[in-house]
N, C-alpha and C positions, 0 to 999 in steps of 0.2 A: 244513189242508185241502189236498190234494196229488196227486204222482205221476210217472212216466217211468222208462225203464230206469235204469241206474246214474246217479246224480245228477251231471249235467254242469253244472247251474246251481244257484245258491244265492242266496237273497235278499240283496241288498247290506246290509252292516252299517252302520247309521246312526251311524258313529263320532263324528260331531259334528253336532249340530243347530244349523245356522248362525244361527237366529233367537234362540237362547237367550242369556241373559245369563251371562257368565262372571265369576269373582271379580275378574279384572283389568279387566274392561270395563264395570263398573257405573257408574262415576262419571259418564261422559259419555253414558250411554245415553238415547236419546230414544224416542219412540213407534215401534214397529215396524209399519210399514204394509206390507201384504203383498198379493200377487196373490190372485185369487179361487179358489174351489174348482175351477173348471173346468180351470185349468192348461193345460199343453200337451197334445199328442196323440202324443208320440213313441212311446208304447206301444200306440197304437191301430191298427186295420186300415188307416185312411186313410194312415198313414205307411208302409205296406207296399205302396202302389200300388193300393189298392182303389177309387180314384176319389173324387170329391167327394161330400160328404154330400147326401142328398136328403130332402125333407120329405114327410110323409104316411104313411098306412097304420097298421095295428094289428100290433104284435108280441106274440106269445103265448109266454110263458115258463113252462116246467114246472119246478116245485120239489117236493121232498118237504115235506109239511106237518105240521100238528099236530092234524088232526081237527077235530071240532066245537068244541073249546075255543080255536081260534085267535082272536086279537084284533088290532085295529088300534091298540091303545094302544102308542105307541112306547117307553114306559118299561118295558113288560112283555116285549117281544120277546126270545126266546132262540134261536130257530131261524133258519137262513139265510133261509128264506122270510119270516119276521117282519122281519128286517133289510132285505131287499130292498124289501119293501112300505113300511117306515118311511122309508127314504131316498128313496123316490119321492114320499112325501107330506110329509115334514118335513125340517128341516135341523138340524144341530148348529152350535155356534159354531166348531168346528174338526173336522177329521177326519184320519186317518192317511194320509200319502202312501205311495208304493210302498216308500220306505226306512223307513217307520214313524215318520217325524218328523211333528209336528203341522202341518197346513196349514189356513189360515183358510177358514172358510165364512161364516156369518153375522157373525163377527167381522171387522171391517176392520183392526183393529190391537190390540195388547196392549202394555202398558208397566208394568214393575215399579218399585217404589221401591227405594232402595239396600239395604234390608234383606230384600228378596224376600218380604215378608209382606203386601204390598198390591199388587194388580195392577188397573190400569184397562183395561177392554176397551171399545173403540169399535165400535158396530154399523154394518153397512152399511145403505144405504137399501133395505130389503126390506119386502115386504108379505105378509100371510097371504092365503089364498084368498078370504076375505071382503072383501078390500080394505083392512083395517086394518093400519097399519104395525107391524112388529116393534119392540118397545120394550124398554127396560131392565126394566120391570115384568114383561113376559112372561118374560124370562130368569130373573129372581129367582123368579117363581112356579114355573117349570118345575123349577128346581134344588131349591126347597123341597119341591115335590111328590115329587121323587125321593128326597129325604133324609128324608121323613116316617118317624119311627120305627115307626109303626103299619103301614107297608107294606114290601114286600120287592122293591123295584125293583133291577135288576141294577147300575145305576151308582151306587147309594148309597155303597158302599165307596170308589169312586173320588172322590166328591165330599166325603169325610170331612174333608180338610184345610181346607175352606172354612167359615168362621164365617158362616153364612147369616143369622144374626140381626143381626150387625154390618154385613154387606155392604149396599150401598145403590145406588140409582139416582142418579147425579150429575146427569144430565139425561135426556131421553127416549131418547137413543141412547148413553149412556155408563153402564157399570156399574163400580162399585168393589168388587172382591172383597177382603174382609178374611180373611186366612188365620190359622189357629190356630198356625202355625209357618212359618218361611221355607220356600219351596218353589221350588227352582231350575227344575224342569221343569213348572211350572204349565200351560203350553199343552197338555200331554198330558191333563190333567184335562178341559179343554174338549172334547177329542176322544174322551173315554171312550165305550166301547160303551154305547149306550142313552141318552146324555145329550142327547136331542132337545129343541128349544125348541117349546113349544106356547103358545097364547094364554092369557093370564091368566084363571084360573077354569075352563079346559077340563077336562071329564071324560067326556063322551059320545062316545068315539072310534069305537066300532063303528058308530054310526048316522050321526054327522055329524063326521067328523074334519076339522078345519081346521088345515092346516099352512102352511108357506111354501115347500114343496118344488115340484119341477118338474111334478108331476101332481096332479090333483084326483080325488076319489072319484066314481065312477059307481055301482058296486054292490059289495057284499061278501057272499059266501056262505061262511061259515067251513068249512074243510076241502074246498072245491070250487073257487071262483074269485073273483078280485077284478079288477074292471075300472076302469081309470083313464083320464082324459082330460088332455091336455097343459094346462099352465098358461101361457097366453100372456103373462102378466105376470111370469114367473119372473125373479128378479134376476140369475141367472147365465146367461141366454140361453134363448130359447124352445126346448123339445125338438124334435127332428126328427120324432119319431113323433106321429101324431094321437092314438093310443090305445095303452095297454099293458094286457095281461091276464096275470095270474098264475093258472096252472092247477095244482092240486095233483095230483101223481102220485107216490105214495110208493115204488113199485117202479121201480128203475132201468130194467128192461126196458120198462115202460110209457112212461117218458120217451123212451127211445131209439126205440121204435116210433112214438110220436107225432111225433117229429122226422123220421124217415124217411118217415112217411106224410103229412107236410104239415099235421098238426094243430097243431103248434107250430113256432116258429122258433128257440127257445133251450131247451136242456135242461141243467139244472144238475146237477152231481155225477155224473159218469160214472166207471166203474172203468177201471183200466189195460187190462184185456183188451178191453173195448169200444173204447177209444181206438185200440189197435193194429189192431183189425179194420177200423176205418173211416177211419184216418188218411189213406190215399191212395185211397180209393174214390170220391171226388168227390161223394158224396151228403150229406156233412156236413163242416163245418170243426171241427177239434179245437183247442181253446184250452187251453194248460197254464199255470196261474198258479203261478209258482215259489215254493217254500218256504212254502206256505200252511198245512200241517196237521201238528200234533203228533199222533202215534198212541200210545196209552197204555192201561194198565190202572190204574184208580184204587182204592187200598186205603184203607178208612176207618180212620183212625188212632185213633179214639176208642172202639173196640169190639174184642172178641176176634175173630179171633186177631191182628189187625194193630195192636192197642194195644201189642204188644211189638215194639220196633224190630228185634230179632233176626229175627223172622219176616218183616218187610218187607225186610230186607237179604237174607234167604234167597231171597225171590221175585225180587229184583234179579238174583241169581246163577243162578236157574233159567232165565231167559230166554235163548234163542238168538236174538238179534236178527236176524241175517242170514236164518235160517230163517223168521222171522215176515215179514220184508220180501219174501222170495222167494215165500212161500206166500200171504200175504194181500194183497200189493201187486204181485204178479207181477214182483218184483224192482225195482219202480219207486220207490225211496226211498233215503234216507240213514239210517245207523245213529243211533238215539237213545241218549242216555246219562243217562236219568232226570232230565233237566232240560228245561224249556220254552225255546224261542227260539234254536235252533241258528243261529248266524250273525248274531244280533241284537246290538245294543249291550248290554254288560254280561254277555254269555254267557261263562262261564268255560271257554274252549276247552282250557285246559291240564290239566283233570282227566283221569285215566286212563280210557280207554274200557273200560266193563265188558264182560266176556265170560262165557259160560256156565261155571259152576264147580259141578257137581252135588255133588261131595264137600264143598265149602265150604258149600253150601246145606244138605246133610244135617247137617253139624256144627252149624250155627246153629240148625236146627230142634230138634235134640236138646238143645242148651243151653237152649232156650226151653220144653222139655217138650212139644214139638209133634210128636213122632214119630207117623207115621200120620195126619197132619193131613187133615181133610176140610173143603172149603170150596166154596161156590157162587159161580160166576162169572156175573153177569148180563150179557147181551149182547142184540143185536137186529139185524135187517137194516135198521135205520134209517140205517146208514151203510155205505159200501162197505168191505169187508174186515173188518168187525167179527166176523161169525160165523166166518169162516175163521181169523182170528187167535185167537179163543177156543178153537177146536178144536185148533189147533197148540199153544197154550200148555198146554192140558189134557194133551196127550201129553208135552210137555216136563216138566211138573210130576210126572207119574207116574214119571219116571226118578229123581226125588228123593224118592219115597215119599209124595207128596202126591196125594190123590184130589180132583180138581176135577169138580164137576157143573156143566155148562153149562146155564143157564136162559135161554130166549129170551123177551124182553119185547115189549110192544106198541110198534109204530113210532109210534103217535100220542102215547103218554104216556111213552116211555122216558126222555127227558131230565129230566122232572120226577120220575119214579119213582126214579131213581138218586141224586138229591141227598141223600135222607135214608134210604132203605131199603137193605138188603143190606150186604155187607161188601167185595165186589170186583166191579168192573164194567169193561166196555169203555168207552173214553173217547177223545175227540179234541178238538182246539182249533184255532181259526183264528188268524191272525196278529194280534198286538198287541205293543206294547213290553213288555219283561220287567217293568217296574215296574207296568204295568197288569194283567198276569197275576197278579202278587203281590197287588195291591190287591183284585182281584175274586174271587180264588180261594183265597188263602192266609192272609188275616188272620182273626182270631177272629170279626169281625162281617161277613165277606164273605158275600153272599147266594147265591153259587154255589160254595161251598166243598165240592166233591164228596169230598175226602179227609178232611174234618173236622179239618184241621190247625189246632189252637187253641193258640197259644203267645203269651202276652203279651210275653215278651222278644223274640220274633220280630217282633211288631207294633211294638215300640219301635225295633228296628233299621230297620224300614221308614221310620218317622218320622224317624229319624236320617239315613237316606240322602236322603230328600226335602229335608231342611233343610241338607244339606251343599253349600256353594257351589262348592267346588273339584271339578273333574271327576274327577281321579284319586282324591281322597279318597272321593268319592261312589261311584265304581266299586269301590273296596275294600270298602265296606260291603255293596254288592250281592253281591260275590263271597263275602264271609263268610256271607251269608244262603243263597246257593246251595250252598255247600259243606255246609252243614247239611242242606239238602234232599237233596243227593246222598247223604249218609250215612244219613239216616233219614226222608226225606220219604215221602209216600204215592203219588206218581205214578211208576209204572214206565213210563218213556217209551222205547219200543222202536224208534221210527222217525219219519221225517219224509218227507212226499211232496208232490208238486205237487197242485193242485186242477184237476180236468178239467171243462171245459164243452164241449158240442157245440152248434153253431149251423148253421142252414141256410146254403147258399152265398150267399143273397141278403142276409145280415145284414152290415152294416159298422159300424165304430166300436167294436168290443169291445176293451177294454184288455187287452193280452197281458202286461203286466208287474205288474199290481196283485194282490197276494195277497188271498185272500178275507178279508173284514172291513175292507179298506182302502177309501180314498176311490174309487179307480177301479173297484173290483169292483161289478158290478151297477149301473153308472151308465147306466141306460136312457135318461136324457135326452140322452146323447151318442151313442146308437146310432141307426142308420138302416136302412131297407130299400132295397136297390138296385133 
């Protein structure tokens, strides 16, 4: 999720996660007790001289939504609006910091055994909205619900390394996770997208969601509005706001006009052109979250024509990435190289930057018997730059003899529609560690596998990487996996951009360093109205 003129900033690479056990340091390792989710405020407005936080008021935040099918089930969420609501109502055991390392939330500490196949997690003294304490039973219920083979919750693939049958509650506030294999970066599992903790037995989320988060539900109208009230007993500090309202506005122009007209104080996902127009006008504050979004086209590798890797490689060579960035992102992005996570730990920065090679693309298509190829590209105005990028790529493909028909889909159902239907689609992704991207999108059983990349040997390499204690050896396995994706994967990653948010001048405390999907993004419990 992204943006800005030529990329002057880049997400810091979390080259070493200080809390993790290394092969040489396991022998004397004790429990790792860590600071809470709130952390510092170095990236927030108050650190920029915006004054002390104030309490009170209702902040109205405009997000693109998912229509009447929206849900408050935190394990089902897939849209940014879903995640923002979920993190207001619920907590995870951990979440990703600005450097994409796992930071503790409901977990107070975690401690591995010498073999890295058992981890004990101690819980904070936290309570749900109904006053009941968050216990080990709630954690195990939540994870077992996510892992239910009859359901398709997004975090399921991330939790796969855990043997949830063998895992147990040591006592009320201690969970022992038994793993199927040694996992050196187990805390990333605790921070997985969608791995929220809910009360034991909870199912009725849309009517009575009970979480441990900083806000409680007042009302929920799917596709329209969600009103929340602060949780005065929140374990990580009482929110500054009295109330928080999420308002659904699918069109960017509607979000901008609502912000300028005083109907909302926070507008999520603005495009670079809008940001430039209002950056110095004084009517709104522009917040750029660096390195947040991968911009891509997703090719389904299990069906024609993209079941032939020569066709996929030809499409890699068709793309003029700079033209896509200039046209779809107004020049506000970095070149993509067909891999997720530029600048993140394990990213293979040494691979050659792909450039447009129309002659090479034609040659590959001819070898594949795909001369005169016709293909439909699914896109939607659901995200900034999608329709523009689709039109640009259509014209680029025509120069290689490929006829692309652009098909615009519904904003309300686009993300669910493209998971299984079609062959080629516009795609984007928010920030997460590379290993989480792999587990959620590239394993045979991943529930959000938009490219239908199904290779058991690739799955085995991922398990090998997880089980490798030595940092360098683990990085080598991840590089091997990504070199394969670079050669024959289904993601044509053409760019990376910042994520842009607009706020009213009266809003303080918005984190300016946290990529979308990370802990500091949409932390409305730390935001205030001046």
